[in-house]
C-alpha positions in Angstrom: 103.9 85.7 79.6 103.9 84.3 83.2 103.6 87.8 84.7 100.6 88.5 82.4 98.8 85.4 83.5 99.5 86.2 87.2 98.2 89.7 86.6 95.1 88.3 84.9 94.5 86.0 87.9 95.1 88.6 90.5 92.5 90.9 89.1 89.8 88.3 88.5 87.9 89.3 91.7 87.7 93.0 90.6 86.6 92.0 87.1 84.1 89.6 88.6 82.7 92.3 90.9 82.3 94.7 87.9 80.6 91.9 85.9 78.2 91.3 88.9 77.3 95.0 89.2 76.7 95.1 85.4 74.6 91.9 85.6 72.5 93.3 88.5 72.0 96.6 86.7 70.8 94.8 83.5 68.8 92.1 85.2 65.0 91.9 84.6 64.1 89.3 87.3 60.7 87.8 87.7 59.3 86.1 90.8 59.9 82.7 89.1 63.4 83.5 87.9 64.4 84.7 91.4 62.9 81.6 93.0 64.7 79.2 90.6 67.9 81.2 90.7 67.8 81.3 94.5 67.9 77.5 94.6 71.1 77.4 92.4 72.7 80.3 94.3 72.2 78.5 97.6 73.4 75.2 96.2 76.6 76.8 94.8 77.2 78.7 98.0 76.8 75.5 100.1 79.1 73.5 97.9 81.7 76.2 98.1 81.3 76.5 101.8 81.7 72.8 102.2 84.9 72.8 100.2 86.3 75.8 102.1 86.1 73.8 105.3 88.7 71.3 103.9 91.4 73.8 102.7 94.5 74.5 104.8 96.0 76.3 101.8 99.6 75.4 100.9 100.0 73.3 104.0 98.0 70.1 103.2 96.6 68.9 99.9 92.8 68.8 100.4 91.6 65.5 99.1 88.6 64.7 101.4 85.0 65.8 101.4 84.1 67.5 98.1 87.8 67.2 97.0 87.2 63.5 96.8 84.6 64.2 94.1 86.4 66.9 92.1 89.7 68.7 92.1 87.9 72.1 91.8 84.9 72.1 94.2 85.2 75.9 94.7 85.1 76.6 91.0 82.3 74.1 90.5 80.4 75.8 93.4 81.1 79.2 91.6 79.7 77.7 88.4 76.4 76.6 90.1 76.2 79.9 92.0 76.8 81.9 88.7 74.1 79.9 86.9 71.7 80.9 89.7 72.6 84.6 89.4 72.1 84.4 85.6 68.8 82.6 86.0 67.7 85.3 88.5 68.7 88.0 86.0 66.2 86.5 83.6 67.6 87.8 80.3 70.2 87.2 77.6 72.7 89.8 78.9 72.7 88.1 82.3 73.6 84.7 80.7 76.1 86.3 78.4 78.0 88.1 81.2 78.1 84.9 83.3 79.3 82.7 80.4 81.9 85.2 79.2 83.3 85.7 82.7 83.4 82.0 83.5 84.9 81.0 80.2 87.5 83.8 80.3 88.8 83.2 83.8 88.1 79.7 85.1 89.8 77.4 82.6 93.0 79.5 83.2 92.5 79.4 86.9 92.2 75.6 86.9 95.3 75.2 84.8 97.3 77.5 87.0 96.1 75.9 90.2 96.8 72.3 88.9 100.3 73.4 88.0 100.9 75.0 91.3 99.6 72.0 93.3 101.6 69.6 91.1 104.8 71.5 92.0 103.9 71.9 95.7 102.6 68.3 96.4 104.2 66.2 93.6 103.4 62.5 93.8 100.5 63.0 96.2 98.9 65.4 93.8 99.4 63.1 90.8 97.7 60.1 92.6 94.8 62.3 93.7 94.4 63.8 90.2 94.2 60.3 88.6 91.3 59.4 90.9 89.2 62.6 90.6 87.6 64.6 87.9 88.9 68.1 87.2 85.6 69.9 87.3 82.4 68.0 87.4 82.1 65.9 90.5 82.4 62.2 90.2 79.4 60.5 91.7 80.9 58.2 94.3 81.4 57.7 98.0 82.7 60.8 99.7 85.9 60.2 101.7 87.1 62.0 104.8 84.3 63.9 106.5 86.6 66.2 108.6 85.0 69.6 107.8 86.8 72.2 109.8 84.9 75.5 110.5 88.1 77.2 111.3 89.3 76.6 107.7 86.0 78.0 106.5 86.6 81.2 108.5 90.3 81.4 107.6 89.4 81.1 103.9 86.9 84.0 104.4 84.1 81.9 102.7 81.5 83.9 104.7 82.1 86.7 102.1 80.4 84.5 99.5 77.4 84.2 101.8 77.2 88.0 102.1 77.5 88.6 98.4 74.9 85.9 97.7 72.5 87.4 100.1 73.1 90.9 98.5 72.4 89.5 95.0 69.2 87.8 96.1 68.1 91.0 97.9 68.8 93.2 94.8 66.9 90.7 92.6 63.9 90.7 95.0 63.9 94.5 95.2 63.9 94.7 91.4 61.0 92.3 91.2 59.1 94.4 93.8 60.0 97.5 91.7 61.9 99.2 94.5 64.9 99.3 92.1 64.1 100.2 88.5 65.3 97.9 85.7 67.4 99.7 83.1 
């Protein structure tokens, strides 16, 4: 069972990429849906980027910045970004693909990550977990403003920027009829 879960988690990016291609193919964007979706895509991308600047993976438990608001700021950022892509897609299949992908993968990812961090950081993790929400950010004062651009780069968060710009470009091209809708 453990190996199946690890396999499931390992291939999430590939499945996500396939879902994104399918969503882009099926999308029927309008100028309004792209404009609204763009706002969410940028917000999700920025939230993720902010979080990536605090992660020195497996060395230090990230508890500052966005991690002082939620234990899963990257997944929350993905959620906002995904909502933006679905809104831009402007149809039921776009929403269905987003919801199915998110519900299939992210609850398991969060459980897996919480277990891994609990084992790795023990009491420090337990204390932090008691004071932060698992998913939706707690509205409160943000602690530790030590964003580190080198962590952002080390975590390769710039790839999210590239994919986000690609999604926006495809949606705009579809609106302009340079790319035919299915």
